C-alpha positions as CSV (number, residue, x, y, z in Angstrom):
1,M,37.4,20.0,-46.2
2,P,35.1,22.7,-44.7
3,D,31.5,21.8,-44.0
4,P,29.2,23.9,-46.3
5,Y,26.3,23.5,-43.9
6,A,28.0,25.0,-40.8
7,A,25.9,28.0,-40.0
8,V,27.7,30.8,-38.2
9,V,26.5,31.1,-34.6
10,V,26.9,34.5,-32.8
11,L,25.4,34.8,-29.3
12,T,24.3,37.8,-27.3
13,E,25.2,37.9,-23.6
14,D,21.6,37.1,-22.6
15,E,21.5,34.1,-25.0
16,R,24.8,32.7,-23.7
17,A,23.6,33.1,-20.1
18,Q,20.4,31.3,-20.9
19,L,22.1,28.5,-22.9
20,E,24.6,27.9,-20.1
21,A,21.8,27.7,-17.5
22,W,20.0,25.1,-19.7
23,S,23.1,23.1,-20.3
24,R,23.7,22.6,-16.6
25,R,20.4,20.8,-16.0
26,P,21.4,17.8,-13.8
27,K,18.3,15.7,-14.3
28,S,15.3,17.4,-16.0
29,A,15.0,18.5,-19.7
30,Q,18.1,16.6,-20.8
31,S,17.3,17.0,-24.5
32,L,17.2,20.8,-24.0
33,A,20.5,20.7,-22.1
34,Q,22.2,18.8,-25.0
35,R,20.8,21.2,-27.6
36,S,22.2,24.1,-25.5
37,R,25.6,22.5,-25.4
38,I,25.5,22.1,-29.2
39,V,24.8,25.8,-29.8
40,L,27.5,26.9,-27.2
41,A,30.1,24.6,-28.9
42,S,29.1,25.9,-32.3
43,A,29.5,29.5,-31.2
44,D,33.1,28.6,-30.1
45,G,33.8,27.8,-33.8
46,G,34.4,24.7,-35.9
47,T,32.5,22.7,-38.5
48,N,29.6,20.4,-37.7
49,I,32.0,17.4,-37.9
50,E,34.4,19.0,-35.4
51,V,31.7,20.0,-33.0
52,G,30.2,16.5,-33.2
53,E,33.5,15.0,-32.4
54,R,33.9,17.2,-29.3
55,L,30.5,16.4,-28.1
56,G,30.3,12.8,-29.2
57,L,27.3,13.4,-31.5
58,H,26.6,12.8,-35.2
59,R,27.1,15.8,-37.5
60,S,23.5,15.6,-38.6
61,T,22.4,16.3,-35.0
62,I,24.8,19.2,-34.8
63,R,23.6,20.6,-38.1
64,K,19.9,20.3,-37.1
65,W,20.1,22.3,-33.9
66,R,22.7,24.7,-35.2
67,N,20.4,25.7,-38.0
68,R,17.3,25.8,-35.8
69,F,19.0,28.3,-33.5
70,V,20.2,30.5,-36.3
71,L,16.6,30.6,-37.7
72,Y,14.6,30.8,-34.5
73,R,17.2,31.6,-31.8
74,L,16.3,30.3,-28.3
75,D,12.7,29.4,-29.2
76,G,14.1,27.0,-31.9
77,L,15.6,24.7,-29.2
78,L,12.2,24.1,-27.5
79,D,10.0,21.2,-28.4
80,E,7.3,22.0,-30.8
81,P,3.7,20.9,-30.1
82,R,3.3,17.4,-31.4
83,P,0.8,16.8,-34.2
84,G,-2.3,14.8,-33.1
85,R,-6.0,14.6,-33.1
86,P,-7.6,17.9,-31.8
87,R,-9.4,17.7,-28.5
88,T,-13.1,16.8,-28.9
89,I,-14.3,16.8,-25.2
90,T,-14.9,20.2,-23.7
91,D,-14.2,21.3,-20.1
92,E,-17.9,21.6,-19.6
93,Q,-18.4,17.9,-20.5
94,V,-15.6,16.8,-18.2
95,E,-17.2,18.9,-15.4
96,E,-20.6,17.3,-16.0
97,V,-19.2,13.8,-15.8
98,I,-17.4,14.5,-12.5
99,T,-20.4,16.3,-11.0
100,K,-22.8,13.5,-11.9
101,T,-20.4,10.8,-10.6
102,L,-20.0,12.5,-7.2
103,E,-23.4,13.9,-6.7
104,S,-25.9,11.5,-8.2
105,T,-26.7,7.8,-8.9
106,P,-28.4,6.2,-11.8
107,K,-32.1,5.3,-11.5
108,N,-31.6,1.6,-11.8
109,A,-28.4,1.0,-9.8
110,T,-26.5,2.0,-6.7
111,H,-23.5,3.4,-8.7
112,W,-22.5,4.5,-12.1
113,S,-20.7,2.3,-14.7
114,T,-18.9,3.6,-17.7
115,R,-21.8,2.3,-19.9
116,S,-24.5,4.1,-17.9
117,M,-22.6,7.3,-17.5
118,A,-21.7,7.3,-21.2
119,A,-25.4,7.0,-22.0
120,E,-26.3,9.7,-19.6
121,V,-23.9,12.4,-20.8
122,G,-23.6,11.4,-24.5
123,L,-19.9,10.3,-24.5
124,N,-18.4,7.0,-25.2
125,Q,-17.2,4.5,-22.5
126,T,-13.5,5.1,-23.3
127,A,-13.9,8.8,-22.6
128,I,-15.7,8.2,-19.3
129,S,-13.0,5.7,-18.3
130,R,-10.2,8.3,-19.1
131,I,-12.0,11.1,-17.1
132,W,-12.5,8.8,-14.1
133,R,-8.8,7.7,-14.1
134,A,-7.6,11.3,-14.5
135,F,-9.6,12.4,-11.4
136,G,-9.1,9.2,-9.3
137,L,-12.8,8.2,-9.4
138,Q,-13.8,4.6,-8.9
139,P,-17.6,4.3,-8.6
140,H,-17.4,0.4,-8.7
141,R,-15.4,0.2,-5.5
142,Q,-16.5,0.5,-1.9
143,T,-14.5,0.2,1.3
144,T,-15.7,-0.3,4.8
145,W,-14.9,1.6,8.0
146,K,-16.1,1.7,11.6
147,L,-15.3,4.1,14.5
148,S,-14.9,2.8,18.0
149,K,-17.5,4.0,20.6
150,D,-15.2,3.0,23.5
151,P,-15.4,5.7,26.1
152,L,-11.7,5.1,26.9
153,F,-10.7,5.1,23.3
154,I,-8.1,7.9,23.6
155,D,-6.5,6.4,26.8
156,K,-6.3,3.0,25.2
157,V,-4.8,4.2,22.0
158,K,-2.1,6.1,23.9
159,D,-1.4,3.1,26.1
160,V,-1.0,0.6,23.2
161,V,0.9,2.9,20.9
162,G,3.1,3.9,23.7
163,L,4.1,0.3,24.1
164,Y,4.9,0.0,20.4
165,L,7.0,3.1,20.2
166,N,8.7,2.9,23.6
167,P,8.6,-0.6,25.0
168,P,9.5,-0.9,28.7
169,E,12.9,-2.2,29.8
170,R,13.4,-5.8,30.9
171,A,10.1,-6.7,29.4
172,V,8.6,-8.4,26.3
173,V,5.6,-6.9,24.5
174,L,3.3,-9.5,22.9
175,C,0.3,-8.9,20.6
176,V,-2.2,-11.6,21.4
177,D,-5.4,-12.7,19.6
178,E,-7.3,-15.7,18.5
179,K,-8.2,-16.6,14.9
180,T,-11.3,-18.7,15.4
181,Q,-13.3,-21.1,13.3
182,I,-10.5,-21.8,10.8
183,Q,-12.1,-24.3,8.4
184,A,-10.4,-27.4,7.1
185,L,-11.7,-27.2,3.5
186,D,-11.3,-29.8,0.8
187,R,-12.3,-29.2,-2.8
188,T,-14.9,-31.6,-4.3
189,A,-12.6,-32.1,-7.4
190,P,-8.9,-32.1,-7.9
191,I,-7.2,-28.8,-8.4
192,F,-5.9,-28.3,-12.0
193,P,-2.3,-26.9,-11.9
194,M,-1.2,-23.7,-13.5
195,M,-0.1,-23.8,-17.1
196,P,1.3,-21.2,-19.5
197,G,-1.7,-18.9,-20.2
198,V,-4.0,-20.7,-17.8
199,P,-4.2,-20.0,-14.0
200,E,-4.6,-22.7,-11.4
201,R,-8.2,-23.8,-11.3
202,A,-10.2,-25.1,-8.3
203,S,-13.8,-26.1,-8.1
204,H,-16.0,-23.4,-6.6
205,D,-17.6,-25.8,-4.1
206,Y,-15.9,-27.6,-1.2
207,K,-16.3,-30.0,1.7
208,R,-16.1,-28.8,5.3
209,N,-14.0,-31.1,7.5
210,G,-14.1,-29.3,10.8
211,T,-12.6,-26.2,12.4
212,S,-9.7,-25.2,14.5
213,S,-8.8,-22.1,16.6
214,L,-5.4,-20.6,16.6
215,Y,-4.1,-18.6,19.6
216,A,-1.1,-16.4,18.6
217,A,1.3,-14.0,20.4
218,L,3.5,-11.8,18.2
219,D,6.7,-10.4,19.8
220,I,6.9,-6.8,18.5
221,T,10.7,-6.7,18.9
222,T,11.8,-10.0,17.3
223,G,8.7,-10.8,15.1
224,K,8.6,-14.3,16.5
225,V,5.3,-15.9,17.1
226,I,4.1,-18.3,19.9
227,G,1.2,-20.3,18.6
228,Q,-1.2,-22.8,20.0
229,L,-4.1,-24.6,18.4
230,H,-7.4,-25.7,20.1
231,S,-10.7,-27.1,19.0
232,R,-12.6,-24.4,20.9
233,Q,-12.4,-20.8,22.1
234,R,-13.1,-20.5,25.8
235,A,-11.4,-19.0,28.8
236,V,-10.0,-22.5,29.5
237,E,-8.1,-22.5,26.2
238,F,-6.9,-18.9,26.8
239,K,-5.6,-19.8,30.2
240,K,-3.7,-22.7,28.7
241,F,-2.2,-20.3,26.2
242,L,-1.1,-17.9,29.0
243,V,0.6,-20.9,30.7
244,T,2.4,-21.6,27.4
245,I,3.5,-17.9,27.1
246,D,4.7,-18.0,30.8
247,K,6.9,-21.0,29.9
248,E,8.3,-19.5,26.7
249,V,9.3,-16.1,28.1
250,P,12.3,-15.9,30.3
251,A,11.4,-15.7,34.0
252,D,13.3,-12.4,34.6
253,L,11.2,-10.5,32.1
254,D,7.9,-8.8,32.5
255,V,5.2,-9.7,30.0
256,H,3.0,-7.0,28.5
257,L,0.1,-8.4,26.4
258,V,-1.9,-6.3,23.9
259,L,-5.3,-7.9,23.3
260,D,-8.9,-7.2,22.6
261,N,-11.9,-7.0,24.9
262,S,-13.2,-10.5,24.4
263,S,-15.1,-11.9,27.5
264,T,-12.7,-14.9,27.6
265,H,-9.9,-12.5,28.6
266,K,-11.7,-11.2,31.7
267,T,-13.3,-14.2,33.4
268,P,-12.7,-14.8,37.2
269,A,-10.5,-17.7,36.4
270,I,-8.2,-15.5,34.2
271,Q,-8.2,-12.8,36.8
272,K,-7.2,-15.3,39.5
273,W,-4.4,-16.6,37.3
274,L,-3.1,-13.1,36.6
275,L,-3.0,-12.3,40.3
276,A,-0.8,-15.4,40.8
277,H,1.5,-14.2,37.9
278,P,2.1,-10.5,38.6
279,R,4.7,-10.1,35.8
280,F,1.8,-10.3,33.3
281,V,0.3,-6.9,32.4
282,L,-2.7,-6.6,30.1
283,H,-3.3,-3.7,27.7
284,F,-6.7,-3.8,26.0
285,T,-7.3,-2.2,22.6
286,P,-10.4,-0.1,22.2
287,T,-13.6,-1.9,21.0
288,S,-13.9,-2.2,17.2
289,S,-10.2,-1.4,16.8
290,S,-8.5,-4.6,15.7
291,W,-6.2,-2.5,13.4
292,L,-4.4,-1.5,16.6
293,N,-3.2,-5.1,17.3
294,L,-0.2,-6.0,15.2
295,V,-0.9,-9.7,15.4
296,E,-3.9,-9.1,13.1
297,R,-1.3,-8.2,10.4
298,W,0.3,-11.5,10.9
299,F,-3.0,-13.3,10.7
300,G,-3.6,-11.6,7.4
301,E,-0.3,-13.0,6.0
302,L,-1.2,-16.5,7.3
303,T,-4.6,-16.3,5.6
304,M,-3.3,-15.0,2.3
305,K,-0.2,-17.2,2.0
306,K,-1.4,-20.5,3.5
307,L,-5.1,-20.8,4.3
308,R,-7.1,-19.1,1.5
309,R,-6.0,-21.5,-1.2
310,G,-5.1,-24.4,1.0
311,T,-6.8,-27.8,0.8
312,H,-7.1,-29.9,3.9
313,H,-8.7,-33.3,4.3
314,S,-9.0,-33.1,8.1
315,V,-8.5,-30.8,11.0
316,R,-5.3,-32.7,11.8
317,D,-3.9,-31.8,8.3
318,L,-5.0,-28.2,8.8
319,N,-3.3,-28.0,12.2
320,A,-0.1,-29.6,10.9
321,D,0.0,-27.0,8.0
322,I,-0.4,-24.1,10.4
323,R,2.3,-25.4,12.8
324,S,4.7,-25.8,9.8
325,W,4.0,-22.3,8.7
326,I,4.6,-20.9,12.2
327,E,7.9,-22.8,12.4
328,N,9.0,-21.5,9.0
329,W,8.0,-17.9,10.0
330,N,10.1,-18.2,13.2
331,D,13.1,-19.4,11.3
332,N,13.2,-15.9,9.6
333,P,10.9,-13.6,11.6
334,R,10.0,-10.2,10.3
335,P,8.8,-7.7,13.0
336,Y,6.3,-5.1,12.0
337,V,7.4,-1.5,12.6
338,W,4.8,0.8,14.1
339,S,5.5,4.4,13.0
340,K,2.6,6.7,13.9
341,T,2.3,8.3,17.3
342,A,-1.0,8.3,19.2
343,D,-1.4,12.0,18.6
344,Q,-1.1,11.5,14.8
345,I,-3.7,8.7,14.9
346,L,-6.1,10.8,17.0
347,E,-5.6,13.8,14.7
348,S,-6.3,11.7,11.6
349,I,-9.5,10.3,13.2
350,S,-10.6,13.7,14.2
351,K,-10.2,15.0,10.6
352,Y,-12.1,12.0,9.3
353,C,-15.0,12.6,11.7
354,S,-15.2,16.2,10.7
355,R,-15.3,15.1,7.0
356,I,-18.1,12.6,7.4
357,N,-20.1,15.0,9.7
358,G,-20.0,17.6,7.0
359,S,-20.9,15.2,4.2
360,G,-24.7,15.8,4.7
361,H,-25.5,12.1,5.4
C-alpha cells in the first residue's frame, strides 16, 4: 500500500553535494548527518516505510525530515532556536561586573563576594555567580608564590633538571630532604566512623604526644624510598642518613644527591665525610625552590594519605606508622616523571616576572 504522506524529493546538484558532505560527518553534528541521509535516501525513491527500513529508522522520523526539506530545503534540516526565557542581562552589565571584580575591592572587605557584588551592581547572586564562572573569576581564592633570589638560580636549575632528564650512567640519582617536626597527634575524643550521608567526624582539638623527623631519599628511576627516622634534625642525624644511603646503594654506582641549602648539609663534619666518600656528589636546589626537589611530592602524598588524618598515641606509634607506609610504598613504587626542560622553566618564570612587573603593584 503506498504511503500517502511520502513527499516527492527532487534535489539540485548543489543540494545533493551539500547533503552528501553533511552525511559524511564522522563525529560532529550527527543529527544533521542522519537528516541528510534521510533526504538523500528519499530522493532515490520509495515510501517512508521503505526508506525507514533501509536506514533502520521509524517512518515517522522519515516523514518529519522529508516534509521539512520539501518545505524549507536545506534550512529545514538545521536546528531551530530553542524556546526559552529572553536574555535579561546586558553586555554592559556583564562588563561592569568583570571590571569591578578585577579592578576594585569592596569598602568593608578584601575581596568581593556574590552578595556584595550583587548589591553593588544591582543584580542577583545567581547572575554574579554565573558571570564569574563563565569568565573563570574566583575572588574568594588566593594562592601563594615566591621567587628565588639565589644568584646561582639559573645554574642550579639547569644542573638539577639535567639530572632528572638525563641521569648519568652507572649512577643513582636520589632526591633527599627532611620532613621535620612531624607531630604525633591524638584526638581528645574518639573518632566517629563514616555512615551513609554522614562523613567521618573527629574532634577539632587534639593532644600533642611528641615529634619525629623523617629523612627520605627518593630514587628518581625506580621510585623507591630510603627512609630514616630521628628525634632531632642536626648534621649528626644527616651524617647517619648518608651512611645508610652508602650501605643501601651498590658500591659500584656513583650517588648523586639533590637536596636543599640547609646548614646541616654543609657542616665541616659533612664535608669531611664526603671527602672520604668521593662517589657522593651533591646538587643543591636554589633557595626557596623546594618545588624542584621531587621528594617533596612524595612527602605530600605521605601527609595526605597517612599523617593528616592519622591518630597516634605516642612517637613510637607515629614512627611505626611511617615505616609501614614506606614499606608499602616500596612494594609498588611509582617514580615521578619530570617533563619540563630547564629552558622551559626559565622561560615560564621570565614571563611571570614580566607579568607581575607590569601589574602596577
